[in-house]
C-alpha positions as CSV (number, residue, x, y, z in Angstrom):
1,M,5.8,-44.4,69.0
2,H,8.6,-46.8,69.3
3,E,11.3,-47.2,71.9
4,C,14.9,-46.0,71.3
5,P,17.3,-48.9,72.1
6,H,19.6,-46.3,73.5
7,C,17.6,-44.2,75.8
8,H,14.6,-46.4,75.9
9,Q,12.1,-43.4,75.3
10,E,9.1,-43.7,73.0
11,S,10.5,-41.2,70.5
12,I,10.9,-42.8,67.2
13,S,7.9,-42.8,64.8
14,T,6.6,-45.8,62.8
15,L,7.7,-44.1,59.4
16,Q,11.0,-43.4,60.6
17,K,11.3,-47.1,61.7
18,L,10.1,-48.3,58.4
19,L,12.7,-46.1,56.5
20,A,15.5,-47.3,58.6
21,I,16.5,-50.6,57.2
22,S,20.1,-51.2,56.9
23,P,22.3,-49.3,55.7
24,L,19.9,-46.6,56.4
25,Q,19.7,-45.2,59.9
26,L,17.5,-43.2,62.1
27,S,18.3,-40.7,64.8
28,C,16.3,-40.8,68.0
29,K,14.7,-37.5,68.8
30,A,15.7,-37.6,72.5
31,C,19.2,-38.8,72.6
32,Q,20.2,-38.1,68.9
33,Q,21.7,-41.7,68.8
34,H,21.6,-43.8,65.8
35,S,19.9,-47.2,65.1
36,Y,18.6,-49.3,62.3
37,I,16.5,-52.3,61.4
38,H,18.6,-55.3,60.3
39,N,18.3,-56.6,56.7
40,V,17.0,-59.9,57.5
41,Y,13.7,-58.6,58.9
42,A,13.0,-56.6,55.6
43,L,13.9,-59.8,53.5
44,V,11.5,-61.9,55.8
45,A,8.7,-59.3,55.2
46,L,9.5,-59.3,51.5
47,T,9.4,-63.2,51.4
48,V,6.1,-63.3,53.2
49,W,4.4,-60.7,50.9
50,I,5.6,-62.5,47.8
51,V,4.6,-66.0,49.0
52,M,1.0,-64.7,50.1
53,T,0.9,-62.8,46.7
54,W,1.5,-65.8,44.8
55,L,-1.1,-67.9,46.8
56,L,-3.5,-65.3,46.2
57,I,-2.8,-65.4,42.3
58,A,-3.4,-69.3,42.5
59,L,-6.6,-68.9,44.2
60,A,-7.7,-66.4,42.0
61,Y,-6.9,-68.6,38.9
62,W,-8.3,-71.7,40.4
63,F,-11.9,-70.1,41.4
64,Q,-11.7,-67.7,38.5
65,M,-12.3,-64.8,40.6
66,S,-10.1,-62.0,39.8
67,F,-11.2,-59.8,42.8
68,L,-8.9,-62.1,45.1
69,L,-5.9,-60.2,43.4
70,F,-6.7,-57.2,45.5
71,G,-5.6,-59.3,48.4
72,S,-2.2,-58.4,47.7
73,I,-2.4,-55.1,49.2
74,P,-3.6,-56.4,52.6
75,A,-0.8,-59.1,52.4
76,M,1.8,-56.3,52.2
77,V,0.1,-54.6,55.0
78,I,0.3,-57.8,57.2
79,A,4.0,-58.5,56.1
80,V,5.1,-55.0,57.0
81,E,3.1,-54.8,60.3
82,R,4.4,-58.1,61.3
83,Y,8.0,-58.3,60.3
84,L,9.1,-54.7,60.3
85,V,7.1,-52.6,62.7
86,K,7.5,-55.2,65.4
87,A,11.4,-55.7,64.3
88,P,13.8,-54.5,67.1
89,L,16.0,-51.7,66.3
90,S,19.6,-52.4,66.5
91,K,22.3,-49.9,67.9
92,V,24.7,-48.4,65.5
93,Q,28.3,-49.0,67.1
94,V,30.6,-45.9,66.5
């Protein structure tokens, strides 16, 4: 669970947070206020995932080991966990 930026209660699930990338919003279960993750964090996560995937493709080609291509899945998990799950939530200004 993650902290709501309005009421500071641990009332936001990880799935809710991952799906709340701007312009989509999530609603806190405790206070019913809306918040979101800024687009910059999603773009950083996507960029990290793409760079790591291309590095794994280059290594797979260089060492002729196609199983390295399976590393794209952990690369995505690392990028999402580090740059989206840990991203701060922004308050929606009404």
